[in-house]
C-alpha positions in Angstrom: 0.3 -0.1 0.5 3.2 2.4 0.8 4.8 1.4 -2.2 1.6 2.1 -4.3 1.1 5.9 -2.7 4.5 6.6 -3.5 4.0 5.8 -7.0 0.8 7.9 -7.3 2.5 11.2 -5.1 5.4 10.3 -8.0 2.8 10.8 -11.1 1.2 13.6 -9.6 4.3 16.2 -9.1 5.2 15.2 -12.6 1.8 16.3 -13.9 1.6 19.4 -12.0 5.3 20.4 -13.5 4.3 19.1 -17.1 0.8 21.5 -16.6 2.8 24.2 -15.0 5.1 24.6 -18.0 2.2 24.1 -20.5 0.5 27.2 -18.7 3.8 29.6 -18.8 3.9 29.0 -22.5 0.3 29.4 -23.1 0.5 33.0 -20.9 2.6 33.9 -24.1 0.5 34.7 -27.4 1.4 32.8 -30.9 2.9 33.9 -33.9 1.7 32.9 -37.3 4.0 34.4 -39.7 5.7 33.8 -43.7 9.0 35.9 -43.7 11.4 35.9 -47.0 14.0 38.3 -47.3 12.1 40.9 -44.8 13.9 43.7 -43.6 14.1 43.0 -39.7 12.3 46.1 -38.2 9.2 45.1 -40.8 9.2 41.6 -39.3 9.5 43.1 -35.6 6.6 45.1 -36.8 4.5 42.2 -37.7 4.8 40.2 -35.2 4.1 43.4 -32.9 1.1 43.7 -34.3 -0.3 40.4 -34.5 0.4 39.7 -30.8 -0.4 43.2 -29.2 3.0 43.1 -28.1 4.8 46.8 -28.1 8.2 46.3 -29.5 11.1 48.7 -29.9 13.9 48.6 -32.3 17.0 50.6 -31.4 19.3 52.0 -34.3 21.6 48.9 -34.0 18.9 47.0 -35.4 18.8 46.0 -39.3 19.2 43.2 -41.5 17.0 40.7 -43.7 15.2 37.2 -42.3 13.3 34.9 -44.0 11.6 32.1 -41.7 8.1 30.1 -41.5 6.8 30.8 -37.9 3.2 28.3 -37.3 2.0 28.2 -33.9 5.4 29.3 -32.1 5.2 31.3 -28.8 6.3 35.4 -28.7 9.4 35.3 -27.0 10.5 32.2 -29.1 9.3 34.0 -32.6 11.6 36.7 -31.0 14.7 34.5 -30.5 14.2 33.0 -33.8 14.3 36.5 -35.7 17.0 38.2 -33.5 19.2 35.3 -32.8 20.7 35.1 -36.7 21.2 38.6 -36.5 23.4 39.1 -33.9 20.6 40.8 -31.9 18.7 40.4 -28.3 15.9 41.4 -26.5 14.9 42.3 -22.7 11.6 42.9 -21.7 11.1 46.1 -20.1 9.1 48.0 -16.9 7.0 49.8 -19.5 5.6 46.4 -20.8 7.6 46.6 -24.1 10.2 45.0 -25.6 13.4 46.2 -26.4 15.8 44.7 -29.2 18.8 45.8 -30.2 22.6 44.6 -30.6 24.2 44.0 -27.1 27.6 45.1 -27.8 29.6 48.0 -25.9 29.6 50.5 -28.3 25.9 50.4 -28.3 23.8 53.2 -26.1 21.7 50.8 -25.1 24.0 48.0 -24.3 23.4 49.1 -20.4 19.5 47.8 -20.8 20.3 44.7 -23.4 22.9 43.6 -20.8 23.1 41.3 -17.8 26.3 40.8 -15.1 27.6 37.5 -14.3 30.3 36.5 -12.0 32.1 33.3 -12.6 34.6 31.7 -9.8 37.7 30.1 -11.5 38.0 27.3 -9.4 41.0 25.0 -11.3 42.9 27.7 -13.4 44.2 31.1 -13.0 41.6 33.4 -14.2 44.1 35.4 -16.5 45.1 31.9 -18.3 41.2 31.1 -18.7 40.5 34.6 -20.0 43.6 34.4 -22.9 42.5 31.3 -23.7 38.8 32.6 -24.8 37.9 33.7 -28.0 38.8 37.2 -29.1 35.0 37.9 -30.0 34.6 37.4 -26.2 37.3 40.1 -24.9 35.0 43.5 -25.0 32.7 41.8 -22.6 34.9 39.7 -20.0 37.1 41.6 -17.0 39.4 39.1 -14.8 40.3 39.9 -11.0 43.3 38.7 -10.3 43.2 38.8 -6.2 40.0 37.0 -6.4 40.6 35.0 -9.4 37.2 35.2 -11.1 35.8 36.9 -14.4 33.4 38.9 -14.8 30.7 38.9 -17.6 28.5 41.5 -18.7 26.7 40.8 -21.8 23.2 39.4 -23.1 22.1 36.4 -21.7 22.4 34.2 -24.4 26.5 35.3 -24.5 27.0 34.9 -20.6 25.6 31.4 -21.2 28.1 30.9 -24.2 31.0 32.7 -22.6 30.2 31.0 -19.4 29.9 26.9 -21.2 33.5 27.5 -22.6 35.0 28.7 -19.2 33.8 25.5 -17.8 35.2 23.6 -20.5 38.7 25.3 -20.1 38.5 25.2 -16.2 39.0 21.5 -15.8 41.2 19.9 -12.7 44.7 19.8 -13.5 46.1 16.3 -13.3 49.3 15.9 -10.5 52.3 14.6 -10.3 54.1 13.3 -7.5 58.3 12.7 -7.8 59.8 10.1 -5.4 63.3 11.2 -5.6 65.9 8.8 -3.8 69.5 10.7 -3.8 72.6 8.4 -3.1 76.5 9.2 -3.1 78.6 5.9 -4.0 82.2 5.3 -3.3 84.2 3.8 -6.4 83.5 0.2 -4.2 79.9 0.3 -4.4 79.8 1.7 -7.8 81.7 -1.2 -8.9 79.5 -3.6 -6.9 76.2 -2.0 -8.4 77.3 -1.9 -12.0 77.2 1.6 -12.8 79.8 2.0 -15.6 78.9 4.4 -18.3 79.4 3.9 -21.8 79.0 4.8 -25.2 76.0 3.1 -27.0 75.5 3.4 -31.2 71.9 1.8 -31.4 68.7 4.0 -30.5 67.4 3.2 -27.2 63.7 1.9 -26.7 61.5 4.8 -26.0 60.5 3.3 -22.3 63.9 2.1 -21.1 64.3 1.9 -17.4 67.7 2.9 -16.8 70.6 4.9 -16.4 71.0 8.3 -18.0 74.8 8.8 -18.6 75.4 12.4 -18.3 79.4 12.0 -19.0 78.2 10.9 -22.6 74.7 12.5 -23.1 73.5 9.3 -24.2 70.4 7.0 -23.0 71.9 3.6 -21.8 70.9 0.4 -19.8 74.2 0.5 -17.9 72.6 -1.0 -14.9 71.0 -3.5 -16.3 68.1 -3.6 -14.3 64.4 -4.2 -15.8 61.3 -3.2 -14.9 60.4 -5.8 -12.8 63.9 -6.0 -10.9 64.1 -2.5 -9.9 63.6 -3.9 -6.0 67.0 -5.8 -6.4 68.6 -2.8 -7.4 67.8 -1.2 -3.9 68.0 -4.5 -2.1 71.7 -4.2 -3.2 72.1 -0.5 -2.7 70.9 -0.8 1.2 73.7 -3.3 1.5 76.2 -1.3 -0.2 74.9 1.8 2.5 75.4 -0.9 5.5 79.1 -1.5 4.6 79.2 2.4 4.7 80.4 2.4 0.7 76.9 4.3 0.2 75.0 7.0 1.6 71.5 8.0 1.3 71.4 11.7 1.5 68.1 12.6 1.3 64.5 10.7 -0.2 62.4 13.2 -0.5 58.9 13.9 -2.5 57.3 16.4 -4.2 53.8 17.1 -5.8 53.5 19.1 -8.6 51.0 20.1 -11.3 51.2 18.9 -15.0 53.2 21.4 -17.3 54.7 23.2 -13.7 58.1 23.0 -12.6 59.0 21.9 -9.2 62.7 22.1 -7.6 64.3 20.5 -4.5 67.3 21.6 -2.9 69.3 19.6 -0.9 72.3 21.5 1.1 73.0 24.5 2.5 74.2 28.4 2.8 77.5 28.8 3.2 78.4 32.9 4.1 81.6 34.2 3.8 83.2 37.8 4.6 84.8 39.2 2.2 87.1 41.9 2.0 86.1 44.8 -0.6 88.4 48.0 -2.0 86.6 51.2 -3.5 87.3 51.9 -6.9 89.4 54.8 -5.4 91.5 52.5 -2.9 90.8 54.8 -0.1 88.1 52.6 1.9 87.7 49.1 2.4 84.5 47.6 3.1 83.0 44.2 4.4 80.8 42.1 2.2 78.9 39.3 3.1 78.7 36.6 0.3 76.4 33.5 0.2 77.3 30.2 -1.5 74.5 27.5 -1.9 76.3 24.2 -2.5 74.3 21.0 -2.7 72.3 19.0 -4.6 69.7 21.1 -6.6 66.7 19.1 -9.0 64.6 21.1 -11.3 61.5 19.3 -12.6 58.9 19.9 -15.2 56.6 17.2 -15.9 54.0 16.9 -18.6 51.5 14.2 -18.8 50.0 12.7 -22.1 46.2 11.6 -22.8 48.4 7.3 -22.7 49.5 8.2 -19.2 53.1 8.2 -20.0 54.9 11.1 -18.0 57.7 13.4 -20.0 60.2 15.0 -17.6 62.7 17.7 -18.2 65.3 17.3 -15.4 67.8 19.6 -14.7 70.4 18.6 -11.8 73.3 20.1 -10.2 75.7 18.7 -8.0 77.9 21.8 -6.5 80.4 22.6 -3.4 83.0 24.9 -1.9 86.5 23.9 -3.2 88.3 26.8 -1.8 88.4 30.9 -2.1 90.3 33.0 -4.5 92.9 35.4 -4.3 89.8 38.2 -3.6 88.7 35.6 -1.2 85.7 34.9 -3.3 84.3 31.4 -2.8 85.4 28.9 -5.7 82.6 26.8 -6.5 82.6 23.5 -8.4 79.5 22.4 -10.2 78.1 19.7 -11.9 75.5 20.1 -14.2 73.0 18.6 -16.5 69.7 18.4 -18.5 67.8 16.1 -20.1 64.6 15.1 -21.1 62.9 11.2 -20.7 59.9 9.8 -21.2 58.7 6.8 -18.8 55.4 5.2 -17.7 53.4 6.0 -14.3 55.3 4.4 -11.5 58.3 3.7 -13.5 61.9 4.5 -12.0 64.4 6.2 -14.0 68.2 7.1 -12.9 70.3 9.8 -13.2 74.1 9.3 -13.1 77.3 10.1 -14.0 78.1 13.1 -12.0 81.5 12.1 -10.6 83.7 14.0 -8.5 87.1 13.5 -7.7 88.5 13.8 -4.1 92.3 14.5 -3.9 94.1 14.3 -0.7 97.4 15.1 -0.1 99.2 14.1 3.4 102.2 14.9 5.6 104.0 12.9 8.0 107.5 14.4 9.6 109.9 14.1 12.7 108.8 17.0 14.7 111.9 19.7 14.3 114.2 17.7 12.1 111.2 17.3 9.6 111.2 21.4 9.4 114.9 21.9 8.7 115.6 23.4 5.1 117.4 21.2 2.3 117.9 18.1 5.3 114.2 18.4 6.1 112.8 16.2 3.2 114.6 13.0 4.8 112.7 13.2 7.8 109.5 13.6 6.2 107.1 11.9 3.7 104.4 12.8 1.8 101.5 10.7 0.6 98.5 11.7 -1.9 95.5 9.6 -2.4 92.6 10.2 -4.7 89.2 8.6 -4.6 86.0 9.0 -6.6 82.1 9.4 -5.3 79.6 9.7 -7.7 76.0 10.9 -7.0 73.2 8.7 -7.9 69.3 10.2 -8.2 66.4 7.7 -8.5 63.0 9.2 -9.6 59.8 7.6 -9.7 56.9 10.1 -10.9 53.3 8.9 -10.2 50.2 10.3 -11.4 47.8 11.3 -8.7 44.1 11.6 -8.8 42.2 13.8 -6.5 41.9 11.7 -3.3 45.9 10.6 -3.7 46.5 14.2 -3.7 44.7 15.3 -0.5 46.4 12.3 1.6 49.8 13.7 0.0 49.4 17.1 1.0 
């Protein structure tokens, strides 16, 4: 019984809505007429006489119409006459209809136009405004502070501009970059097999391996495929436990599709330098800030197929000393490349090798400082070690819920 009553109630509501819609349509007088290459003002005059509703056309109304109207409601007839000619209409307080072009140079523009505010949700309002067609520009204003777009135009134009904005203002996909930065000794490099070499054959577009910046050639030097990258991490962990490798950082960063992201792992070293004026009459202190460490710049772009093209610019820098003026000497290793991987794949940045030369002197106290004969009482040793910065990057495409959990 209750189910039957519910169905009856739904049917009654549907009937009421249909009746109300019919009543609203029947409130307007119907228009029946045939226009063939008729001047638009004459057509509007005929419609006004037939329906008894006053229609006033401003000075912008011109053109010719050809159409058949058979029992068409009054406002629908106005739409069919005005829209092809770029005209619009408004019902004024005096009970008459004003017809004209809703353009900014029309004196009646304020009477024929409405205002609508659109809050841009995902994009920048300035960017959305630039992507709109040029014909919309006179009707659109942008407020960058509130990220809103204000549309002042005819109701038909407002609806079209609002629809175009909705198509442009869509959520931008995000990419999370998981980064593992390690430093390998010479022994760890040999154990892990990170040996860089030239390769004459062209690499596959989906190769998962190492990028050799020494030669700038995409290689598979590591020899680990997509299913065994975890084996490489296990081997790396063993080298870390032996003290032959060191993990500097394991950050992750989220950025929008096509937007750059940057990670800096290092320190700022401040140096006080005495600077002499050009006249040579005064000397002042100057503070010099030198940033040293590892800097990574990424710009990911997501394809429709789910592949990620990433532009990568790694840089490793250290202060090696100071010059005669006291300014720091910074040794930097930079590279720049672009790689394409699938969602969740790992690629490796390598070849950022540095060589450290160490000289040590042992001597007999006092005797080792004697001129000429002092060489007999002291010995000098030199050693050279190589270390390599290895950067593993795993890009992951995030949906809305995953991005919220990361942030």
